[in-house]
N, C-alpha and C positions, 0 to 999 in steps of 0.2 A: 504494500500500500504506500502511496505517496506520503512522505513525511509531513507535508503541509496539511493533508487531510487527517492523518493520524494524530497530529498534535491536538486538533480540535476534539477528536473523540476521546483521547486520553485525558485532557484537561476537564472535559465534561464529566467523565467517569470519576475522576478524582474529586470534583466539586460535589457531585450528586450521590455517589454510591460508595466509593472506597474511603477508608479511614486513613490510608497512607499509600505511598508508592509500593511498599512491600505487599500490602493487602491487594492492591490492583494486580500486581504481577502474580501473586499466588492464585487469585481468582481466575486469571486468564492463562495460567500455566506458562508464564514467561519468566525470564531472569531479568533482574534490574539492568544488568549490563547490556543485554540484548536491546531492551527498550530504549535505554539512554543512548546507546550507540546508533540505533536506527534514527532517532530523532536528531541526534547530532549531525547526521548526514544532511539534514535540512537546515542546519544552523541553530537548532534549539538546544538549550541546556536546562537541566533540572535545577529548579530554585526551591529548595526544601522549606525556606522560610515563608514562601508564598504558596507552597504545596501545588506548584504547577510548572510546566515547561514554558519557557519564553525564548 
């Protein structure tokens, strides 16, 4: 999936359903490094203090 589409889905999931990045990854059977790496390809980085990718 295109990282620019994925970031919207991930941030929405984090805001509405997941309690943390770890929770989101566990729910969707992903590793944090996979998700962070995929979104980094689109220029996004994880901002834990904001609980979202920017």
